[in-house]
C-alpha positions in Angstrom: 0.0 0.0 0.0 2.8 2.4 0.9 4.6 1.6 -2.3 1.4 2.3 -4.3 1.0 5.7 -2.7 4.6 6.7 -3.2 4.6 5.6 -6.9 1.3 7.5 -7.6 2.6 10.6 -5.8 5.9 10.5 -7.8 4.1 10.0 -11.1 1.5 12.8 -10.3 4.4 15.2 -9.4 6.1 14.4 -12.7 2.9 14.9 -14.7 2.1 18.2 -13.0 5.7 19.5 -13.7 5.5 18.3 -17.2 2.3 20.2 -17.8 3.9 23.3 -16.4 6.9 22.7 -18.8 4.5 22.3 -21.8 2.8 25.6 -21.0 6.1 27.4 -20.3 9.0 25.5 -21.9 11.7 27.3 -19.9 14.9 25.3 -19.7 15.0 25.3 -15.8 11.4 23.9 -15.8 12.8 20.6 -17.1 10.5 17.9 -15.6 13.4 15.6 -14.7 15.4 18.3 -13.0 12.5 19.8 -11.1 11.2 16.4 -10.0 14.6 15.4 -8.6 14.9 18.8 -6.7 11.4 18.7 -5.3 11.7 15.0 -4.2 15.1 15.6 -2.6 13.7 18.7 -0.8 10.7 16.7 0.5 12.9 13.9 1.7 15.2 16.3 3.6 12.2 18.2 5.1 10.4 15.1 6.2 13.5 13.3 7.4 12.6 10.2 5.3 15.6 8.1 4.4 16.3 8.0 0.7 16.7 4.2 0.8 13.2 3.8 2.2 11.9 6.0 -0.7 13.9 4.0 -3.2 12.4 0.7 -1.9 8.9 2.2 -1.9 9.3 3.5 -5.5 10.8 0.2 -6.8 8.0 -0.4 -9.3 9.0 2.8 -11.1 12.7 1.8 -11.0 11.9 -1.6 -12.5 10.1 0.0 -15.5 13.0 2.4 -16.3 15.1 0.0 -18.2 12.3 -1.5 -20.3 11.2 2.1 -21.0 14.5 2.7 -22.9 13.1 0.3 -25.6 10.5 3.0 -26.4 13.2 5.2 -27.7 13.7 2.7 -30.6 10.3 3.7 -32.1 11.5 7.0 -33.7 14.5 5.0 -35.0 12.1 2.6 -36.7 9.9 5.4 -38.2 13.0 7.4 -39.5 15.0 4.4 -40.6 15.1 5.4 -44.2 16.5 8.8 -43.3 19.2 7.3 -41.0 20.3 4.4 -43.3 22.3 6.5 -45.9 24.3 8.2 -43.1 24.7 5.2 -40.8 28.5 4.9 -41.2 29.0 8.6 -40.6 26.8 8.3 -37.5 29.0 5.4 -36.2 32.1 7.5 -36.8 30.6 10.4 -34.9 29.6 8.2 -32.0 33.1 6.7 -31.9 34.8 10.1 -31.9 32.3 11.4 -29.3 32.9 8.5 -26.9 36.7 8.7 -27.4 36.8 12.5 -26.8 34.5 12.4 -23.7 36.5 9.6 -22.1 39.9 11.2 -22.9 38.9 14.7 -21.7 37.5 13.2 -18.5 40.7 11.3 -17.9 42.9 14.3 -18.5 40.9 16.5 -16.1 41.1 13.7 -13.4 44.9 13.5 -13.8 45.3 17.3 -13.7 43.2 17.6 -10.6 44.9 14.6 -8.9 41.8 12.4 -8.6 42.0 9.0 -6.9 42.2 6.1 -9.4 38.8 4.8 -8.3 37.2 8.2 -8.9 39.0 8.5 -12.3 37.6 5.1 -13.3 34.1 6.2 -12.1 34.1 9.1 -14.6 35.2 7.2 -17.7 31.8 6.0 -19.1 29.4 8.9 -18.6 27.9 9.3 -22.1 25.8 6.1 -22.2 22.7 5.0 -20.4 23.0 4.0 -16.7 22.9 0.2 -17.0 25.8 0.2 -19.5 27.7 2.8 -17.4 27.4 0.7 -14.3 28.7 -2.4 -16.2 31.7 -0.5 -17.6 32.5 1.2 -14.3 32.5 -2.1 -12.5 34.8 -3.6 -15.1 37.5 -0.9 -14.8 37.4 -0.7 -11.0 35.3 2.4 -10.5 32.5 3.3 -8.0 29.1 2.5 -9.6 27.1 4.9 -7.4 29.3 7.9 -8.4 29.1 6.9 -12.0 25.3 6.6 -11.8 24.9 10.0 -10.2 27.2 11.7 -12.8 25.3 10.1 -15.7 22.0 11.5 -14.4 23.6 15.0 -13.9 25.1 14.9 -17.5 21.7 13.9 -18.9 19.9 16.7 -17.1 22.5 19.2 -18.1 22.2 18.2 -21.7 18.4 18.2 -21.5 18.3 21.7 -20.0 21.1 23.4 -21.9 22.0 21.1 -24.8 19.8 22.6 -27.6 20.6 26.1 -26.5 24.4 25.4 -26.7 24.1 23.7 -30.1 22.1 26.7 -31.4 24.7 29.1 -30.0 27.3 27.1 -32.0 25.3 27.7 -35.1 24.3 24.0 -35.5 20.9 24.1 -37.2 20.3 20.7 -38.6 18.0 18.6 -36.3 19.9 15.5 -37.3 23.2 16.9 -36.0 21.6 18.1 -32.8 20.1 14.7 -32.3 23.4 13.0 -32.7 25.1 15.3 -30.3 22.4 14.8 -27.7 22.3 11.0 -28.2 26.1 10.6 -27.9 26.6 13.0 -25.0 23.4 12.9 -22.9 22.1 9.3 -23.4 18.4 8.7 -22.7 17.5 12.0 -21.1 19.0 13.9 -24.0 17.4 11.6 -26.5 14.0 12.3 -24.9 14.6 16.0 -25.3 15.6 15.5 -28.9 12.4 13.6 -29.6 10.4 16.5 -28.2 12.3 19.0 -30.4 12.0 17.3 -33.8 11.2 13.8 -35.1 14.4 13.4 -37.0 16.4 14.7 -34.1 14.8 12.1 -31.9 15.5 9.3 -34.4 19.2 10.3 -34.9 19.6 10.7 -31.1 18.1 7.2 -30.5 20.5 5.7 -33.1 23.5 7.6 -31.7 22.7 6.5 -28.1 22.4 2.8 -29.1 25.7 2.9 -31.2 27.5 4.8 -28.4 26.4 2.2 -25.9 27.8 -0.6 -28.1 31.0 1.2 -28.8 31.5 2.2 -25.1 31.0 -1.4 -23.9 34.1 -2.6 -25.6 36.1 0.6 -26.4 36.1 2.5 -23.1 37.8 -0.3 -21.0 40.5 -0.6 -23.8 40.9 3.2 -24.0 41.1 3.5 -20.2 43.9 1.0 -20.1 45.8 2.8 -22.9 45.4 6.2 -21.2 46.5 4.7 -17.8 49.6 3.2 -19.3 50.5 6.5 -21.1 50.2 8.5 -17.9 52.5 6.4 -15.8 
């Protein structure tokens, strides 16, 4: 009964915030961002332990991973538009994953981060289940990686389109690829709301980035670690 109440309350909160965002599509009214902030505030005020909330909202958590499959729908509807540029998309995803991993590693070395923290920040441009798998493989801390993945997704969702527009990137396909590679599922959802082709290319980029990251990031991390010794 408690679980049902918590899940309904969480879903109602998200629906209300999403309605507000649809009426006033201001970046900081992002439904994911506001929902996290409000729930965190309510837990702090009420003194409820986060783990208790997590257990009570478990049905929502269970549905998160299957929900990712829904992002394949725009990929299906826009397949004919994606197919001619598939190899270019793969190259873009490979370059994006390589750059994000390399830049994160360089910053960690410059700032003197612990090896476990460095490993936790290597695979942040893919969806959470893949990130956790890679982080565990290279000796990182999964909880840190998961939190950073969510933060990157929210940042991309809130500011991604604006930054791309400021860089004079106008094609919805290019915007979709950038959001899909950099900001995984949350960025892809934003791309879907922005333009059908942006959503399709973001879905494709997210899937390809996940596949590339699964085998390339551990290898790249090993190479970077050996070069920095």
